[in-house]
N, C-alpha and C positions, 0 to 999 in steps of 0.2 A: 597268619597276618604277615604281610611283607614288611621288611624293615627298610626297604628302598622307598623313599618318599614319592608320593604322587605329586605332580606339579599342577596346581590350579591357577590358571591364568585369567585375569580380569581386565578387560579392556576399559578405556576411559571414554570421555565424551568425544563427540564428533568422529566416531569410528565404530567398528564392530569387531567381533571375534576374528574376522578374517585378517586383522592386522597382525595376528600371531602366527600366520601360516608358516613363514620361514623358521621361526623359533620352534614351533611344534615339530617340524621335520627334523631339525637338529636334535631336539630332545628325544624324539622317538628313535632316531638313529643310534642314540647312546643308551637306549633301553629304558627310558623313563616314560611311565604312563602319564598322560596329560589330560586335563579337563579344561575346556575353555568355557567359562561361565558367560552367559548372555546378560550383561549388566543392564538392569532396567532403566537406569538414568532418570529416575523419578524423584529421588530424595535420598539424602545421605543415610538416614536411619533405616529406611525401608530397603534401600539397595544393600546396605550392610547385612541386614537380616536375611535377605535372599542369598547373598554370597556365603554367609555362615551356614545356611541350610545345605547348599551345594557342597560345601567343604566337609561338613559333618557326615554327609552321606558316603564319603570316601572311606574305604576300609584300610586304615593304616595312617601313618604320618603324612603330613602335607607340607610342601613349601608353597606358600601363598604369594602370588605375584600380582602387582598392580601397576598399570600404566596411567600416568596423568591423574585425572580425578579419582581413578580407582585406587590410588595410593591412600586417599582418605578412607575409602571403603574398607580396604584390608586392615587399616589401622584400627577401625572399629570392629570389623567382623571377627578378627582373630580372638577377641575377648570372649566370643560366644561359641567358638569352634575349638574344642579341647585338643584336637589332633594336629593343630598347626605347630610346626617345629621351627620355622624360620619365615621371615618376610623379605621379599625382594621388591624394591621400588625402581621402576624404569621410567626415567624422566617424569617423576611423580611427586605428588604432594605427600609430605610426612607431617601432618598437623599435630599440634599439641592440643590439650584440652582447651576448649573455648575459641579455637581458631577455625576459620573457614578456608576453603580452597581459594576463593577470590582474594581474601586477605593476604594469603601467602604469595599469590601470583603478583600482587602489587607491592610486596614488601621491598623489592629492589627494581630499578628501572630496566626496561627492555622488552616487556611483554607487549605484543602487538594485537592481542585479542581485546577488543573494545567496541564501542558504538560504531566506529567506522568500518569494522571488519566483520561484524556479526549482524544477523537478522533476528528479530524478536517476533514470535507469533504466539498466539494463545491456543491452548488445548485444555479442554475441561476447565476453563476459567483461570488457568495458570500459565504464566509466560514461560516459554522455552526458547532456547538459543540454538542457532546453527551458524557455522562460519559461511559467509558469503562466498560462493564458488570462485569468484575472481580473486579472492584473498587466501584461499585455502592453502595453496602451495607456499606462500610467503609465511603464513602464520604457523602452519602445522608441519609441512614437509618440504622444506627448501632444498633438501639434498636428494629429492626424487625427481625423475623426469616428468614432464608435463602430461604425457600420455597416461601415467599412473595417477598423478594427483587429480586430473580431470575426472577420473572414475571415482576416486576417493571422495571428492567434493560432492558428487551426486549420491553416493551410497552412505554418506555420513548419517549417523543417528543423532537427532537433537537431544539436548539435555535440558531438563527442567531447571529454571533459574534458581529455584530454592535449593537444589542439590549443591550448587556452587557457593551459595551464601550461608548454608547451614553450618553452625558451629559444632565441632566435635564434642560430644558429651562423654565425660568420664576419662579415665586414665588411658592414654594411647598404648596400643599393644607393643610398640617398639621399646617401651620402657622395661618390658619383661621378656621379650623374645629377641634373639639375635636378628640383625637385619643387614641387608646388602643394598647398595644404591648405585645405579648407573646414572651418571651425570651426563646429560647431552649438552655439550659445550656450545652448540649452535642453535639452541632452543629459543624460538620466538614466542612460545606460549607460556612456559614457565621459565623465567630467566635462569641461566646457569648459576648465577650468584644466589638466587633463592634456593635452588636445589642443594647447593653446597652448604648453605646455612642450616637447612633442615636435616641434611645427612650428618653434619658434624654434631648437631645438637642430639641426634638420636644415637650417636656412636656407631653409625653404620660402617661396614666395610665398603669402601668406595672404589669404583672404576670410572674413569673419565673417557668418553668417546666423542670424537668429532662427528656429531650427528645432530639432526633436527629433532623436533619433538616426536617425529615418527620413527624413532630409533629402532623399534621392533621390526619395522619393515626395511629400513635402510641398512641396519647393522644387526641382522638376526643372529649371526654367529657370536658377536660380542655379548648380546643379551642372553643367549642360551648358555654361553660359557659361565656367565656370572650366576645364573640359576643353578647350574651344575655344581659350581663351587659351593653355593649355599647348601645344596642337597647333600654333598659329600661331607660337609661340616656337621651335619645333623646325624650322621650314621654312626 
């Protein structure tokens, strides 16, 4: 069994695993095995169970990484995956027990995701959300060129509303595992002040990057370097 941790990457809402492309290239170039989990985006508990299953299938230690809503997922999933050695939050939620993603997003002013920038549709009788294409760049990826955000707006995966409103059940994994957090200082989806609050509460090792919510795309080296820092600390 290798002692070098595998990096499991979990994307958030309004995106897909392709958002990790630059990060994966950097990690693989440094010799790290990576797994990009396809987040179902259907519900906090079921999404966390899926990610825990993917993580447990890895032979050896894991650094579990979550972006955005996936921060809530890894906070829950790591309790059920015994091989997780560290958590890395990338412009992400770090909820405590009884908190939801939307609650933390609105804890401080500045979030631009709301009724004016999102579309609500129903699937299987459940409302799900997507960012309106004309607002995608402003809300998610203000530091990326329009030719990229236009594609991201079309390829985004919607999230079931209940995933964002569900409260975390049980003790958050960051209370027992070391954690790292990348704060995106120009984030219009999760205000930087909210990220700072959650990271300080969790005792996370923090790096601040001048980036939008799409930091994994616009600042892949900074994201990868933080993950590598976490991986080295666990060895």
